[in-house]
N, C-alpha and C positions, 0 to 999 in steps of 0.2 A: 387388080392397078390396070391392066391395059383395058377390060372392059370398060372398066370404070372408065376413063378416060373418054373412051368410045363415049358411053351411053351421053356423059358430059357434049359432047360434040366435038371431043379437042384429036383430030385424027392422025393428024399430025404429032402430040405425046403420044394413043396410041402407041402408034407404029414405030414408034420410038421405043417405046416399053418393052415393046412384044420382041424388039429384036435383042431387050438385055440378054446376059446369059444367067441360066440360073446355078448360082453357086451351089462349087459342091460341099459335100457335109462338113469337109476339112473348111471350110472357107468361113460356111457357114456359123459355127461353131467360133471361129477367129472371129468374124465380124462380135457374135454377139456377148465372146470375152471383154474384147472392145467397148460394147454400150455398158453391161449390165459391171464390169471389173476392171476399169479404165487401172486403176494404181496400183493395181497388178500387175499388166501388162507395161506400165507405165516402168516400175520397178525393173524390171526384165531387162526393158532398152535402157535405165538409167543405167545399169552395172554394166550390160557391155561401152555406153559413152567412157563410165569413170574405168575400163579398165581398155579404150584404145586410146586413153589421155595419149599425148608424147610426151612426156615427161616424165611417164613416169614409166616402173624396169619393175620386172616380177619376177619374185626366184619359184625354185619349183615348189613350195610351202605352198605360197601367195595363190599362184597357180590350181596346185589343187587344193585351194579351200575356195578360191574362185568360181571356181567348174564345177564344183560340191553346188554352191547357192546358187547359181548358174540353173543345175542337174536338181534342183530343190523346188523353185520357183515353177520351169518347165512340167513336175510331175505334179504340181498342184495346183498348176492352172486348166491341165488333161484330165484332171480326175471331174474338175467343177464342170469344164466344157463338157463330159461323160454326163455325169449326172444331168444340170440343165439337159443334155441331151435327151435323158432317160425320160426326166419329167413332159419333156412335150413329145412322146411317147416315138421318135428318132432313133433308128437304131444305131451304134456309130462301130463299122468294122475294123479287123489293124488298120485296114489300108488308109483307111480316114484318118484314126490315132496318129499314125506314124507320117500322114500327109501335115499332119493339125505340130505333131511335133515339132518338124523339119521347117513348118510357117514361122513356129515359135525360134526355133535357133535360129533363125533368116534374121528377124527382127531383130536377135540382138547382136546378131557377128555385124549385121550392116547397116546404116543411115533410112540409104531408099528404100532396103523393105523395110525396117522399122516406121518410116514416114506412110508407106505402101500399108500398112496390116495400120499401125495407128488413124488412117481415114477413115476404115471403118464397114469399106462396103467391096472387100476381097470375091473375089469370083471364084477363085481358082486358089491354089497353098501357093506360098513362096519356096525357093533355094538360095543357097547360097553359098555357092562351090569356091571362097573366096580360099583364103588362111585362116587356121584356125587359134585357137584362144593360147595353144601353146609356141604354137606355130611363129604369131605376133610376138611375146616374149620373147622367144630365145631373139628373133631379128633384130628386138630393139635396140640394142647397144648399136649398131649399123648401120640404122637407117640414113640414108642420105635424107639430102632438103627438100628434094622434090616428096619424099614421102612421110613425112613433118607437115608439111603442108599442108596435101590430100587428108593425112588423119584432123588437121589442126579443123580442117575444111570442114567433117565428118564427126567430128564431136560439136560444130559451131552445128550446124543441122538440127542433130537429134537433138541439143539444150534448145532450140529455137523450137521443133514441135514440140518438145514436149512443155515449151511455156506457152504456146498456142493451147496445148491442150488446158492447164491450167487453166489461166484463161477462158475459158470453153466452160468448163467447172465449175470454177466461180460467179461465171455468169446465169449457168442453171439453176444454181444452186440462189441464186438473188431475185433470181425470177420465181422462182418456188416459195423465195422466205414473206418474195414481195401476193403474192397470189396466198400464200395461208394469213397473211394481211389481211387482205378482202375478207378474204372466209369469216376468219373472225368477228370481220365491220358486222359484216351479216348476217353474223352467228348473236350476236350482241345486239341489234336491233330487232333481230324477229323476236329477242326476249323481253329487250322492253317493250316491245308490242303484246307481246304477251303478259308481262305484269299492265299494262294499263286495262288493255280486256278484265283481267283478272280481275283491278282495283273497280273499275264499272260493275261487275258482277254480283261484286261480293257488295256494291250501295247498294243495289236494285237490291240485293235480298235480303238489305239491312230497311228500307223504304220496305220492302213487302211484308218482313216479320212485323211492325210495326203497325203494319193499316191490321195485318191478320189478328195482332195482338191487342188491339181499340175494338174489331167488332168480337174479341172475345167478350170483352169488358164490357161493351152497350149492351151485348146477349145477358152478357151476368143482372146486368141491371132491369134490364124488363124481367128476366125469369124473376128479380125479390119483387116487381112492383105488382105479381101477377101472382103473390103468395099471401 
């Protein structure tokens, strides 16, 4: 990209691109998941938003179910990411897998990390060092006004991010639908032109056939007069 910009005469852009950090394998995979499986990533983020709701108190069984659901989503995303890397000829080390897992877990637990992940432009993995799900649930009954306000802001921010992603996704789908309509119209116009061409060719062939048959009849009459 830097070389392309330089060839195009955009030296400032080329210099900026050259300074950009090459993403780690884990960051590249996380960006790829956001690009190709946004709904799965958003599902993980939404689960975290729901569990951080200030008015939601979880008992032990609910915590276990939520932890299992989170683990299932993260495991699926990691499997899918490794599969994508394999198809691209990119090996994924154990460290890269751990970094990707930490990134997904961070997006689940922290709205800011979720925003960074959903931006799709990570250069390195994310980590979250705050309270875990179990600790959050255990302290939920004694949460003060300040913490509740913080949780509400976090929930609102995560919901905003998800809503923006939904708008962007719907816009992309609408643009693709418009492109499909234009493609279909071009194909229809081309087909109409082809039909007209074939009709003209048929009319010409019919005329030639009539002329040829007329010549045959004339030749036969000439032959009969010679007998």
